[in-house]
C-alpha positions in Angstrom: 0.0 0.0 0.0 1.5 3.3 -1.1 1.2 6.5 1.0 -1.5 7.7 -1.4 -3.5 4.5 -1.1 -5.8 3.0 1.5 -7.2 -0.5 1.6 -10.9 -1.2 1.9 -13.5 -4.0 1.8 -15.5 -3.9 -1.5 -18.2 -5.9 -3.3 -19.2 -5.3 -6.9 -22.4 -7.3 -7.0 -24.9 -8.8 -4.6 -24.1 -12.3 -3.5 -22.7 -14.6 -0.8 -19.6 -13.5 1.2 -17.4 -14.7 -1.7 -18.2 -11.4 -3.5 -16.2 -9.6 -0.7 -12.7 -8.6 -1.5 -10.1 -6.1 -0.1 -8.6 -3.7 -2.6 -6.4 -0.6 -2.7 -8.4 2.6 -3.1 -7.3 6.3 -3.3 -6.6 7.7 0.1 -9.8 9.6 1.1 -9.5 13.3 1.9 -11.6 15.1 4.5 -13.9 17.9 3.4 -15.0 20.8 5.6 -16.3 19.5 8.9 -14.7 16.0 8.4 -11.6 14.2 9.6 -9.6 11.3 8.2 -9.4 8.4 10.6 -6.8 5.6 10.5 -9.0 2.7 11.5 -7.8 0.5 14.3 -11.0 -1.6 14.7 -14.3 -2.0 12.8 -17.1 -4.2 14.0 -19.2 -6.2 11.6 -22.9 -6.7 11.8 -25.7 -8.9 10.4 -27.3 -6.0 8.6 -24.2 -5.7 6.4 -24.6 -9.3 5.4 -28.2 -8.7 4.5 -27.3 -5.6 2.4 -24.5 -7.5 0.6 -26.8 -10.4 -0.3 -29.4 -8.1 -1.8 -32.0 -9.0 0.8 -32.3 -5.4 1.9 -32.3 -3.9 -1.7 -35.7 -2.3 -1.4 -34.8 -0.6 1.9 -31.1 -0.1 1.6 -29.9 -0.5 -2.0 -26.2 -0.7 -2.8 -24.4 1.3 -5.3 -21.5 -0.6 -6.9 -18.7 -0.9 -6.1 -19.9 -0.8 -2.6 -18.0 -0.6 0.7 -19.1 -2.0 4.0 -19.2 -1.0 7.6 -20.5 1.5 10.1 -18.7 0.9 13.4 -15.2 2.3 13.8 -12.5 3.4 16.1 -9.1 4.9 15.2 -6.7 7.8 15.2 -7.3 11.1 13.5 -4.6 11.7 10.9 -6.0 14.7 8.9 -8.4 17.5 9.6 -10.9 19.1 7.1 -11.4 22.8 7.0 -13.0 24.4 10.1 -12.5 21.3 12.3 -11.8 22.3 15.9 -13.4 19.3 17.8 -10.4 17.1 17.3 -6.7 17.3 16.6 -4.3 15.1 14.6 -3.4 12.1 16.9 -6.7 12.1 18.8 -8.2 8.7 19.4 -11.9 8.5 18.4 -14.8 6.2 18.0 -18.0 6.5 16.1 -19.7 5.7 12.9 -19.9 6.1 9.2 -23.1 6.3 7.2 -21.2 5.8 3.9 -20.7 2.0 4.3 -17.0 2.7 4.5 -15.5 1.8 7.9 -14.2 -1.6 7.0 -11.0 -0.1 5.7 -7.6 1.1 6.8 -8.7 4.8 6.5 -12.1 6.5 6.4 -13.4 10.0 6.2 -16.0 10.8 8.9 -18.0 13.9 9.8 -17.0 15.2 13.3 -20.6 14.9 14.3 -20.3 11.2 14.0 -17.4 10.8 16.4 -16.6 11.1 20.1 -13.3 10.9 21.9 -12.3 7.3 22.8 -12.1 6.8 26.5 -8.6 5.4 27.5 -10.3 2.6 29.4 -11.9 1.2 26.2 -9.9 -1.3 24.1 -9.7 -0.7 20.4 -11.9 -3.8 19.8 -14.7 -2.6 22.1 -14.5 1.0 20.9 -14.7 -0.2 17.3 -17.7 -2.4 18.1 -19.7 0.0 20.1 -21.8 2.1 17.7 -24.2 -0.4 16.0 -24.9 -2.6 19.0 -24.9 0.3 21.5 -27.2 2.7 19.7 -29.4 -0.1 18.4 -29.8 -1.5 21.9 -30.5 1.9 23.3 -33.2 2.6 20.7 -34.8 -0.8 21.2 -35.0 -0.4 24.9 -36.4 3.2 24.6 -39.0 1.9 22.2 -40.7 -0.2 24.8 -40.3 2.3 27.6 -39.5 -0.2 30.4 -40.1 0.6 34.0 -38.3 -0.8 37.0 -39.9 -4.1 38.1 -41.5 -4.9 34.7 -40.7 -8.0 32.8 -39.3 -7.8 29.2 -38.6 -10.7 26.9 -35.7 -10.5 24.5 -35.1 -12.9 21.5 -31.5 -13.6 20.4 -30.6 -12.3 23.9 -26.9 -13.5 23.6 -26.2 -12.0 20.2 -24.3 -8.8 19.5 -27.2 -6.5 20.1 -28.9 -8.8 22.6 -26.1 -8.9 25.1 -26.3 -5.1 25.3 -30.1 -5.0 25.4 -30.1 -7.5 28.3 -27.6 -5.4 30.3 -29.4 -2.1 29.6 -32.6 -3.5 30.8 -30.9 -4.9 33.9 -29.4 -1.5 34.6 -32.9 -0.1 34.6 -34.1 -2.6 37.2 -36.1 -4.7 34.7 -36.7 -8.5 34.9 -35.3 -9.8 31.7 -36.4 -13.1 30.0 -33.4 -13.9 27.7 -34.4 -16.2 24.9 -31.2 -18.0 23.6 -29.6 -21.4 23.3 -28.9 -23.4 26.5 -25.2 -22.8 25.9 -25.7 -19.1 26.8 -27.7 -19.7 30.0 -24.8 -19.1 32.4 -23.9 -15.8 30.7 -27.5 -14.6 30.8 -27.8 -15.5 34.5 -24.6 -13.8 35.4 -25.9 -10.6 33.7 -29.2 -10.4 35.5 -31.5 -12.3 33.1 -33.6 -15.4 33.4 -32.5 -17.7 30.5 -35.3 -19.2 28.4 -34.2 -21.7 25.8 -35.8 -21.3 22.4 -37.7 -24.2 20.9 -41.1 -25.6 20.1 -42.7 -24.9 23.5 -41.3 -21.4 23.9 -44.6 -19.8 24.6 -45.1 -22.2 27.6 -41.6 -21.6 28.8 -42.0 -17.8 28.8 -45.4 -18.1 30.6 -43.8 -20.3 33.2 -40.9 -17.9 33.7 -43.2 -14.9 34.1 -46.5 -16.1 35.7 -47.5 -12.5 36.3 -47.2 -11.7 32.7 -44.8 -10.1 30.2 -44.9 -6.3 29.9 -42.9 -5.9 26.7 -41.0 -7.9 24.0 -37.9 -6.9 22.1 -37.2 -9.0 19.0 -33.7 -9.2 17.6 -34.0 -12.3 15.5 -37.0 -12.6 13.2 -40.8 -12.3 12.5 -41.8 -15.4 14.3 -40.9 -13.7 17.6 -43.0 -10.6 16.8 -45.9 -12.9 16.0 -45.3 -14.8 19.3 -45.3 -11.6 21.3 -48.6 -10.6 19.8 -50.1 -14.0 20.5 -48.9 -13.6 24.1 -51.2 -10.6 24.4 -48.4 -8.0 24.8 -49.6 -4.6 23.7 -48.5 -3.8 20.2 -46.9 -0.5 21.2 -44.7 -2.4 23.6 -43.4 -4.9 21.0 -40.2 -3.8 19.3 -38.2 -5.4 16.5 -34.9 -4.3 15.0 -35.1 -6.7 12.0 -38.7 -7.7 11.1 -39.9 -4.5 9.5 -42.6 -6.2 7.3 -44.1 -8.0 10.3 -44.0 -4.9 12.4 -45.9 -3.0 9.8 -48.4 -5.9 9.5 -49.1 -6.0 13.2 -48.6 -2.4 14.1 -45.6 -2.9 16.4 -42.5 -0.8 16.8 -39.3 -1.0 14.8 -36.7 1.4 16.1 -33.1 1.0 15.2 -29.7 2.5 15.4 -30.7 5.4 13.1 -33.1 6.5 15.8 -30.3 6.8 18.3 -27.3 7.9 16.2 -26.2 10.9 18.2 -23.1 11.9 20.1 -25.1 12.0 23.3 -26.3 8.4 23.0 -22.9 7.2 21.9 -21.3 9.0 24.9 -23.8 7.5 27.3 -23.1 4.0 26.0 -19.3 4.6 26.2 -19.7 5.8 29.8 -21.8 2.7 30.7 -19.1 0.5 29.3 -16.1 2.3 30.9 -17.9 2.4 34.3 -18.3 -1.4 34.1 -22.1 -1.3 34.2 -22.2 -2.9 30.7 -19.8 -5.0 28.9 -19.4 -5.5 25.1 -18.3 -9.1 24.7 -15.8 -9.6 21.8 -16.4 -13.0 20.3 -13.5 -12.9 17.8 -11.2 -10.6 15.8 -10.0 -11.0 12.2 -7.6 -9.1 10.0 -9.1 -7.0 7.3 -8.1 -9.6 4.7 -10.1 -12.2 6.8 -13.4 -10.4 6.2 -14.9 -13.4 4.5 -14.0 -15.7 7.4 -15.4 -13.1 9.8 -18.8 -13.1 8.1 -18.8 -16.9 7.8 -18.6 -16.9 11.6 -21.2 -14.2 12.0 -23.7 -15.8 9.6 -23.8 -19.0 11.8 -26.0 -16.8 14.1 -24.6 -18.3 17.2 -22.0 -15.7 18.1 -22.1 -14.2 21.6 -21.1 -10.6 21.3 -19.2 -8.9 18.5 -16.8 -9.9 15.8 -14.3 -7.1 14.9 -12.0 -6.5 12.0 -8.5 -5.2 12.8 -7.1 -3.4 9.7 
């Protein structure tokens, strides 16, 4: 890679992860109000796999060649005109809305960045945005009160691990739907584990004999349907993934875009640095291992986040 070049994940058509490749690209240059960040860590997310496959074409179409990635943490290396929020050498974390963070360098508006706390590892800092802001938005959507009971599907996944902890911080009784392998982790983080399976409705009812006040779906439409069948009020059923089912049933579908602010990101970073919430890191891969990283992610059994280290 020459000094005038960066390296970035690209795909030129919709398809399986085999369409992903890492290539040299011209070094991006920051415009006014932007900075250039040398990326030290960039999380990967299920939504990126859905966009790459074409499954989200109607909602989030790709323009080819397309980059990937929202999460990022790194070091500021160049300032655009008028930037006073940061200086060259500052360590930052945040997000890109240009599908560009899975790269060695990325240009980011200063409004999408906060200073990286020293206590955060690069891996955690680079994994914080999507899960942190999505979890915050999902929890806000059901407006939980202390003492209430909230069920969470995919409770041990990347977003789920954060949702469970946010609810626990608020004094909520959490029913964490996940595989039995995750029961110990859920219990240790304040949740009652409920294994998914054919008799899930009965298991949830048994775990919450006084009823379930709200439901957060992080997996698929069958859970939104189940929540409705359990009699949970539609305005207290939230999904981050099943948009069509949410529209059909009149439930909520808040996501990271609803919470993509410096204030929320700072709050989430503070919760992590204070030890009240942890962001589990399931695995790290080099940038050139992006296909392997998504192969692991797409098994849908990962506890916590997978992170690329450029």
